[in-house]
C-alpha positions as CSV (number, residue, x, y, z in Angstrom):
1,X,-27.1,21.9,25.2
2,X,-24.8,23.5,27.8
3,X,-23.0,22.0,30.8
4,X,-23.8,23.4,33.4
5,X,-27.3,24.2,32.4
6,X,-28.0,27.8,31.3
7,X,-30.7,29.4,33.4
8,X,-32.2,32.8,34.0
9,X,-31.9,34.1,30.5
10,X,-35.6,34.1,29.6
11,X,-35.3,31.2,27.2
12,X,-38.4,29.0,26.6
13,X,-38.8,26.3,29.2
14,X,-38.7,22.7,28.0
15,X,-40.0,21.1,31.2
16,X,-39.2,17.4,31.6
17,X,-38.6,16.9,27.9
18,X,-37.6,19.5,25.3
19,X,-39.3,21.9,23.1
20,X,-38.8,22.9,19.4
21,X,-39.1,26.4,18.1
22,X,-38.6,28.0,14.7
23,X,-36.9,31.3,14.4
24,X,-36.9,33.8,11.6
25,X,-34.5,33.4,8.7
26,X,-32.7,36.5,9.7
27,X,-32.1,35.2,13.2
28,X,-31.0,31.8,11.7
29,X,-28.4,33.5,9.5
30,X,-27.0,35.6,12.3
31,X,-26.8,32.6,14.7
32,X,-25.2,30.4,12.0
33,X,-22.6,33.1,11.3
34,X,-21.6,33.4,15.0
35,X,-21.3,29.6,15.3
36,X,-19.3,29.4,12.1
37,X,-16.8,32.0,13.4
38,X,-16.5,30.4,16.8
39,X,-15.8,27.0,15.2
40,X,-13.4,28.5,12.8
41,X,-11.4,30.3,15.5
42,X,-11.3,27.4,17.9
43,X,-10.4,24.7,15.3
44,X,-7.3,26.5,14.1
45,X,-3.9,26.6,15.8
46,X,-2.8,30.0,16.9
47,X,0.5,31.4,18.1
48,X,-1.2,34.2,20.0
49,X,-2.0,33.3,23.6
50,X,-4.5,34.0,24.9
51,X,-6.3,34.9,21.7
52,X,-9.7,34.7,23.3
53,X,-11.0,33.5,26.6
54,X,-13.6,30.7,26.8
55,X,-15.9,33.1,28.7
56,X,-15.8,35.7,26.0
57,X,-16.6,33.2,23.3
58,X,-19.4,31.8,25.5
59,X,-20.9,35.2,26.1
60,X,-20.9,35.9,22.3
61,X,-22.7,32.6,21.7
62,X,-25.3,33.2,24.5
63,X,-26.0,36.7,23.2
64,X,-26.6,35.2,19.7
65,X,-29.0,32.7,21.2
66,X,-30.8,35.4,23.1
67,X,-31.4,37.3,19.9
68,X,-32.6,34.2,18.1
69,X,-35.2,33.4,20.8
70,X,-36.4,37.0,20.5
71,X,-37.4,36.1,16.9
72,X,-39.5,32.9,17.3
73,X,-42.1,32.6,14.5
74,X,-45.3,30.5,14.4
75,X,-44.8,27.1,12.8
76,X,-47.3,24.2,12.9
77,X,-44.6,21.5,12.6
78,X,-43.1,22.5,16.0
79,X,-46.4,21.5,17.8
80,X,-46.3,17.9,16.7
81,X,-45.7,15.5,19.6
82,X,-42.2,14.1,20.1
83,X,-42.0,10.3,19.8
84,X,-39.7,8.0,21.7
85,X,-39.1,6.0,18.5
86,X,-38.1,9.0,16.4
87,X,-35.8,10.3,19.1
88,X,-34.2,6.8,19.3
89,X,-33.6,6.8,15.6
90,X,-31.9,10.1,15.8
91,X,-29.7,9.0,18.8
92,X,-28.8,5.8,17.0
93,X,-27.7,7.8,14.0
94,X,-25.5,10.0,16.1
95,X,-23.9,7.1,17.8
96,X,-23.1,5.3,14.5
97,X,-21.6,8.5,13.0
98,X,-19.5,9.3,16.0
99,X,-18.2,5.7,16.1
100,X,-16.7,5.8,12.6
101,X,-14.9,8.9,11.6
102,X,-12.5,7.3,9.2
103,X,-15.0,6.7,6.4
104,X,-17.9,8.5,4.8
105,X,-21.3,7.1,5.7
106,X,-24.2,7.6,3.3
107,X,-28.0,7.6,3.8
108,X,-28.8,4.0,2.7
109,X,-26.0,2.5,4.7
110,X,-26.9,4.5,7.9
111,X,-30.6,3.6,7.6
112,X,-29.7,-0.1,7.2
113,X,-27.5,-0.1,10.3
114,X,-30.3,1.5,12.3
115,X,-33.0,-0.8,10.8
116,X,-35.3,1.9,9.4
117,X,-36.1,3.4,6.0
118,X,-34.2,6.3,4.6
119,X,-37.4,8.4,4.9
120,X,-37.8,7.6,8.6
121,X,-34.2,8.5,9.1
122,X,-34.6,11.7,7.2
123,X,-37.6,12.7,9.3
124,X,-35.7,12.2,12.5
125,X,-32.7,14.2,11.4
126,X,-35.0,17.0,10.0
127,X,-36.8,17.2,13.3
128,X,-33.8,17.2,15.7
129,X,-31.2,18.9,13.5
130,X,-33.3,21.2,11.3
131,X,-31.7,20.1,8.1
132,X,-32.2,17.3,5.5
133,X,-30.5,14.0,5.9
134,X,-28.5,14.7,2.8
135,X,-27.2,18.0,4.2
136,X,-26.5,16.6,7.6
137,X,-24.3,13.8,6.2
138,X,-22.6,16.2,3.8
139,X,-21.8,18.6,6.6
140,X,-20.4,15.8,8.6
141,X,-18.1,14.8,5.7
142,X,-17.0,18.4,5.3
143,X,-16.0,18.5,9.0
144,X,-14.1,15.2,8.6
145,X,-12.2,16.5,5.7
146,X,-11.3,19.6,7.7
147,X,-10.0,17.4,10.6
148,X,-7.8,15.6,8.1
149,X,-6.5,18.8,6.6
150,X,-5.7,20.3,10.0
151,X,-3.8,17.1,10.8
152,X,-1.6,17.6,7.7
153,X,-3.2,15.4,5.0
154,X,-1.1,14.5,1.9
155,X,-3.3,16.7,-0.3
156,X,-6.7,18.3,-0.6
157,X,-7.7,16.2,-3.5
158,X,-6.8,12.9,-1.8
159,X,-8.7,13.9,1.3
160,X,-11.8,15.1,-0.5
161,X,-12.0,12.0,-2.7
162,X,-11.6,9.8,0.4
163,X,-14.7,11.3,1.9
164,X,-16.8,11.1,-1.2
165,X,-16.4,14.6,-2.7
166,X,-15.8,13.6,-6.3
167,X,-16.8,17.0,-7.7
168,X,-13.8,19.0,-6.5
169,X,-14.9,22.5,-7.6
170,X,-18.2,22.0,-5.8
171,X,-16.4,20.7,-2.8
172,X,-14.2,23.7,-2.7
173,X,-17.2,26.1,-2.8
174,X,-19.0,24.2,-0.1
175,X,-15.9,24.1,2.1
176,X,-15.3,27.8,1.7
177,X,-18.9,28.6,2.4
178,X,-18.8,26.5,5.6
179,X,-15.4,27.5,7.0
180,X,-14.6,30.8,5.5
181,X,-11.5,29.7,3.7
182,X,-10.3,27.4,0.9
183,X,-9.3,23.9,1.8
184,X,-5.8,24.6,0.5
185,X,-5.5,27.4,3.1
186,X,-6.5,25.0,5.9
187,X,-3.9,22.5,4.8
188,X,-1.2,25.3,4.4
189,X,-1.9,26.5,7.9
190,X,-1.4,23.0,9.3
191,X,2.0,22.8,7.7
192,X,3.4,26.1,9.1
193,X,6.2,25.7,11.6
194,X,4.9,25.5,15.1
195,X,1.4,24.7,14.1
196,X,-0.4,22.3,16.5
197,X,-2.1,19.6,14.4
198,X,-5.6,18.5,15.1
199,X,-6.4,14.9,16.1
200,X,-8.1,13.4,13.0
201,X,-9.8,10.8,15.2
202,X,-12.1,13.5,16.7
203,X,-15.0,13.6,14.3
204,X,-18.2,15.6,14.2
205,X,-21.0,13.1,14.2
206,X,-23.6,15.2,16.0
């Protein structure tokens, strides 16, 4: 979603609602890598100003999306009708996750707060985010850990455990895969003189 709306790029038209398309694995990997680099650059403090303009970053992202739409593949699941109920479940989940960034929220708890089964919640997340419920919540917890590390958390271990990552070596691998650096590197960067610390209250619930 872009504000203002992006037009005249030849993207599929959604009409009054929205449309879902599946792209090739190659296109997914390329787009994911671009997004990962953008988030990595923009979430870290920098002493170089300006290191990149908003317009240049936006153009890089738009080009990646252009390339992704050029590789749409046929998929039966994308033709299923959208339901108001399923979309409401998804939006309710986003609202709950955005409203509590201080604690990890797991599938059972989230489903109970919304008033649906875990399977119904999984189906809604899968449809509107393209990943499983488990992965969606795990990625959220990784982002919350990163926010705390950028804000100068006491230690990587304390922060990881606080957000439910009890297997620390697995956490470190997942963190590096997602952000391109070790959690200890993120924490060290936040402690350098002159570093601008992130606001830990700004979570990633969507």
